[in-house]
N, C-alpha and C positions, 0 to 999 in steps of 0.2 A: 504494499499499500503506499502510496506517496506521501509526503510530509503534510499534505493538507487534503482533506476530503471534502468534497461539494456537499452542501447542505442537504441536498436531495438525493445524493448517491451513497451516503455512509453505509457501512455494513452493520448489521445488528449482531451483536456477539455479547452473549451473558456470561458473566464470571461469578464465581463463588464470592459472596459478601456483598455483591450489589444488586440493586433491584431492577434499574433501567438497564436496556441493552444497547442503548446509543445515546449519542449526545445531540439528539434532535434539535434543531434550531428554534429559537423563539419566534414568535410571531413579529417581531419587530426586525429580524433579520432580513436584509435585502435578498431578493431572488438570486441563487447562484454564489452567495457569500461561502467563501473557504473558511471552514472551521477546524478547530484543532484536530490533529490526528486522533482518531478514535481509539487506536491502541495504545497510545501513550495515555490517553485519559483512563482507560481500563488499568493500566499498570500504576497509575500514580496513587500515592498515598493520599488519606484525608488531609487538607490543608486548612489550616483555620487562620483567618486574619481577624485582628482586632478592630473594632469599629466603635467610633464616638457617637452614641446615639443623641439626637437632638430632642427627642420625645420619646417616651415609652408607653404611656397609657392610650389605646386606641379605642375610642368609642364604637361600640356595637351598632351596626345600623339594620342589623336583621331582626325582624319582629318573632321568628321562629327559633330564637335561641334565647335562653333564660339567664343571660348575664348583661351587664352593662358596658364593661370594658374588657379589653384584652391586654396580655403582656407576653410578648415572645423575646425571651432573652438572646435567641439565637436566630439567625437567618439560614436557611438551608437545614437539612437534617440527614444526619448519617444513618439513621435506621433503614433507609432506602425503600420505603414503601413505594411501589411504582404507580400506585393509584393516589398518592397523596394530592389533595386539592390545592395545597399550597405550592406546589411545583412552579405553576405560571409565575409566581411573584419573582423568581429568579431572573426572568427576562427583564425586569427592570433594572437589574444590576449589570446587563449586559452578557449575562451567562445563560447556558442552556438549562431548561427545565429538566433535562435529562440526567445524565452522569454528574454534570457539575453540581447539581442541587443536592447531591448526596456526598460529594467530595470536596466541593470548594465552599466552606462554610464561613459564617461570619459571627463573632461573640461580641455582644455589647457591653464591654468591659466596664463602662461608667453607669451601667443601668440602675444601680443602687442609688447612686447620687443623684441621677436624673429623677428618679421615681420619688425620692424623698422631697425634692423641690415641688414636683408636681402634686403630691399629696397635701403640701403645706399652703398651696394656693387658697385665697380667702374665697370662701363660699363653695369650694369643690367639693363634691360628694361622688366618690367613685362607684357606689353601690355594689354589686357584686362583680368580682375581677375574676375572669379566666386566665389562668397561667398556663400557657403553652398550648393555646388554642389552634394555632397554625402549625409551628414546628416543635417538636417534642422538647419540653424544658428540661427534661431528664435523659436526654441522648447521651451516647457514650462520652463526648467532650465535655461534659459537665463534670465528670469525676476530677479533670485537671482544672478547668476553668472556673467552676463554682459561681458562675454568674447567678444561677437560679437560687442557689443558697442565700447570696447576699441579698437578692430581691425578696425572698421570703422572709427574711430577717427584717426588712423595712415594712413589709406587710404586716408582720406580727407586731411590730412596735406600735404601728399606727391602728392596729386591731381592724384591718380591712377583711372583709369576707371573701373568700378565695376558693375557686374550684379548680382543681388541678387534674388535666387530662395528659395520660402518659401511657406508654407501652413498656416502662422500665420499672424494674424493681429497685433501682436506685433511690425512687422516691421514698423508701423506708429509712434511708440514711438520715432524713431530716425529721425524724419522728419527734426529736427532741423539742422542735418548732411545732409540728403538726399537731402532736397530741394536745398541748395546752390551748392551742387555737381551738381546736375541735371540741374542747370541753366548753368553750364559750359560743359554741354554734357559728365559728368562724371559717371552718375548713371541711373539706369533702375531696376525695379523689375519684376520679373516673378512671377506672383501669381498662384500657382498650384490650378486647380479647376477641379477635376474629376467627381464631381456631384453636382446637385442641391438639391438633396434629403436629408434631415437632417438624415433620418434613415439608408440610405445606407451609408452616411458619417461616420456614427458611426461604421460602419463595415470596411470600407475602410482606414479610417485615424482616429481612435478612440480618439485620445487626441490632434488633431490639431483644429484649430479654425473652427466654423461652417460654411456651405456655405455662409449664410447671412452675417457673420462677415467678411468673405473674400472679399465678394462683397463691403461691406462698406468700407473696407481698399482700394479697388481699388479706389473707389470714393474720398477718402481722400488723397491718394497719388496723384492722377491726378489733384485735385483742388489745390494742393501745388507745381505742376509743375513738379513731378517726373513721367516720363512715365512708363506705365505698361504693360506688355506683358500677355495676358491670356496663361496660360500654361495646356492645356487640356491633362492631363496625370495623371495615364496610362489609355488609352482606353482598356477597356476589352470586348471581344466580349460576347454579350448576357447579359452582367451586366450593362454596363453603355454606351455602344456604341450609344445607342438610343438618348442619350442626347446631342450628339455633337454639333448639330445646336444650342439647346437651351443654351448650355454653352457659346458659342461664342457670341450669342445675348445678354445675361445677362452680360457678361463681357464688351461688347460695349457700352452696356446701362449704365454702371457705370463708362466709361471713358477709357477704355483699346483702344490702337490704334494699337497693333500688336498681333500676336497669333502664337503659334505653337501647335504641339501634338506629342505624342509618343504612340506606341503600348506597350502593357506590356511586360515586359522583365523577364525572368525567369531563371537567371544564378544559377548554382550550387545548394546550398540548397534551395533556394528560391522556387524552383519548388515544391518540397515535402511539404513545409509550405503552399505554395498557394493552392496545391490540398487538403490539410486537411481544409483548410479555405473555399474552395469551397463547399467540401462535407458536412461541417457543416451548412453554411449559404443558400446555394442553392443546395440542394441535387438532386432535379429533374433535374437540367440542368448541373451539373458539367461536365458529360462525353461530352456533347455538346461543353461547353465552351472549355475544353481543346482540342476537336478534331479540333475546328476552329481556335485555337492558332496555332496547330501544322500544319494545312493546309496553315497557312500564314506565316510559318518558314519551309517550305519544309520537312514536317513530323517530325519535332523536336519541343521540347517545347520552344527552343530558339536558334536563330542563332546569333553568336556573331560577324558576319563579319561586318567590318565598312561599312556604307552606307545602310545597311538593317536591321540592328539590332534593331532600333528604329521605323521602319515602316513595316517591313515585305515585303513579295514579293507574287505574284500571283493575281489573280482576285479579291479576297476579299479585300487585302491590297489596290490595286489599286482603288476599289471602296470606301475604307474609305479616301483614300487621295482626290480623287475627290469631296467627299462630304464636306471635309474639305476646300478644296481651293474654292468651289463654295460659301459656306458660308462666307468666308473670303471676298471675292470679292463683296459679297452682302452687307456687313456691313464695308467695307474699311479697313480691318485688314490686316496689311502687316506683312512678316515675319522681325522680329527684326534684325536679322544678325549683322553684326559688324559695327553698327552705333555709338558706344560711341567713344570719343575723347580721343586718347592715346598721343596726342602731347604735353600735359600740365605736364606730369610726371617730378616731380622736385627731384627724387632720381638718382641713378645710379652713386654716388660719383662725377662726373664732370659734372652731368646734362645732361645724355643721354636722346634723344628724340625718341619717336616712330612716328608713322605716323597716318593720320586721316583715318577711315574707316567709 
């Protein structure tokens, strides 16, 4: 292969420990642009660059999410989930949503200082904050960089209500912060659990904690008093949808008390990356998978409308929802909703208060 490969002609090659099979160009790339040699990209180690954030709290604009602001200590995610809806954001950095997203990462090393200033603004009320809603706050590089740890220390100090979404057992490292917060109704963990099959997990989220480790983390968190929601996501028709009830059972057996699920989302560049992944790992059923996804999104690979983007529409989507709800009733798993206490917030300059949800 030459030193450069045209964006539309790159080979698709999957290697151990990576989710995407190509450095597929972003939507901003000019037609015919020469991209980095893809074999070199596959051989490259994870590279982390430090970045100074100008702001940290992002206001949630979606009415179908039960939090008010998000914090993402990192850009890009080493877990390598090919279907990650956050991949297209790497295009704004001039990078590929493909392999670049999981190998070229950015750590917001001043995040704690920026957050402290934002929480201290007069009259500001953060409500419920989602930590790691786009890229996992406890991805492997957190062990060294500890940006999430410092952010959580600030959230604890200001008594901000926080929901953490993660695929990593590393979250239990911070039980010394999370347990006291949870005792005040300020913390909950959403443990993402898309499969119980270790082999499938290595394809779906290659550098995340194993399913067994995630279940053990649920038990450790709940034993320490931190409530855990089982996050069955993404559900992919003909890949892991048959596991839905087993996922909920396993999570409940390990102490989870609430649960949610989402149907796979394929915005922008994610669609083509996912199709590459399907054709490689599940060639015999790739067309069937995509046909079913499209059936659940009115003929499209993705329907971005609020209210349906995470659950789909039609008979198949309704059947999936009915299965989920039936399993939750059987195991006593509720929707986590807005159950965190936002009245304790100690920032906002003059000490603004929220309301109890």
